[in-house]
C-alpha positions as CSV (number, residue, x, y, z in Angstrom):
1,M,275.8,75.7,53.4
2,I,279.0,73.9,52.3
3,T,280.0,74.0,48.7
4,G,281.8,71.0,47.4
5,A,280.8,68.5,50.0
6,S,280.9,64.9,48.8
7,I,277.5,63.2,49.1
8,T,277.2,59.4,48.9
9,L,274.1,57.1,49.1
10,T,274.6,53.4,49.9
11,D,272.1,50.6,49.9
12,A,271.5,48.0,52.6
13,R,274.4,45.9,51.1
14,G,276.8,48.8,51.4
15,E,277.0,49.4,47.7
16,V,277.1,52.9,46.4
17,V,274.0,53.7,44.4
18,A,274.5,57.4,43.9
19,A,277.1,60.1,44.6
20,T,277.4,63.8,43.9
21,V,279.0,67.0,45.1
22,T,277.0,69.9,46.7
23,G,276.7,73.1,44.7
24,P,277.4,76.7,45.7
25,D,274.2,76.8,47.8
26,G,275.0,73.5,49.6
27,A,272.2,71.7,47.7
28,Y,272.5,68.3,46.0
29,A,270.2,66.0,44.1
30,L,270.4,62.3,43.6
31,P,267.8,61.4,40.9
32,D,266.4,58.1,39.7
33,L,266.4,56.2,43.0
34,Y,264.2,53.2,43.8
35,P,262.1,53.4,47.0
36,A,264.2,51.8,49.8
37,E,266.2,52.5,52.9
38,Y,269.6,54.0,52.3
39,T,272.6,55.4,54.2
40,L,273.4,59.0,53.3
41,T,276.9,60.2,54.0
42,A,278.5,63.6,53.6
43,T,282.1,64.7,53.9
44,A,283.9,68.0,53.3
45,E,287.3,69.4,54.1
46,G,287.4,71.0,57.5
47,T,284.3,69.2,58.8
48,R,283.5,66.0,60.6
49,P,281.9,63.3,58.3
50,A,278.2,62.7,58.9
51,A,275.8,59.8,58.1
52,R,272.1,59.2,58.5
53,T,269.6,56.7,57.4
54,V,267.0,57.9,54.8
55,S,263.9,56.0,53.7
56,L,262.7,56.9,50.2
57,G,259.0,56.4,49.5
58,E,257.2,56.0,46.2
59,D,255.8,59.5,46.3
60,G,258.6,61.0,44.1
61,D,260.7,63.8,45.6
62,N,262.2,63.3,49.0
63,R,264.3,65.7,51.1
64,A,267.1,64.7,53.4
65,D,269.2,67.4,55.0
66,I,272.5,66.5,56.7
67,V,274.6,68.6,59.0
68,L,278.4,68.7,58.9
69,L,280.0,70.1,62.0
70,T,283.0,72.2,61.3
71,N,286.3,71.4,63.0
72,G,287.6,74.0,65.5
73,T,291.0,75.5,65.8
74,L,293.1,75.5,69.0
75,A,296.0,78.0,69.1
76,G,298.2,79.3,71.9
77,V,301.8,79.8,73.1
78,I,303.6,77.3,75.4
79,R,305.5,79.2,78.0
80,S,308.0,78.4,80.7
81,A,306.5,78.5,84.2
82,P,309.5,80.2,85.8
83,S,310.2,82.8,83.2
84,G,307.0,83.2,81.2
85,E,309.1,83.0,78.0
86,P,307.9,81.0,75.0
87,I,309.4,77.5,74.6
88,P,310.1,77.3,70.8
89,D,310.6,73.5,70.7
90,A,307.5,72.5,72.6
91,S,305.1,69.9,71.2
92,V,301.4,69.8,71.9
93,L,298.9,66.9,71.8
94,T,295.1,67.3,72.0
95,I,293.4,64.3,73.6
96,D,289.6,63.7,73.7
97,Q,287.6,62.4,76.6
98,Y,288.4,58.8,75.6
99,G,292.2,59.3,75.6
100,T,292.5,59.4,71.8
101,V,294.9,61.8,70.3
102,V,292.8,64.1,68.0
103,G,295.5,66.7,67.1
104,A,299.2,67.3,67.4
105,A,301.5,70.2,66.7
106,S,305.3,70.5,66.9
107,P,307.9,73.0,65.7
């Protein structure tokens, strides 16, 4: 459950038809929607954004859960190979499997 996640619903043209923020229990509600196919997106600090397609029927209440994956933390000490002493001015890049820089740290 993520409190304060931004929830957005867009139609087939990409226009926002509803938006809200999740409550303390991670729940949200988007009332008064017409039956159609939409894209539901969710974002929150410290998580990866997520999106999914939802089809709302004419039967009234519909439920669409969405999972936000939390970002991880990488920490460590850069040390000199010969001495084992920390290198205070070292910079670190984190690169994913596609060669894209996904994180950086420097003094």
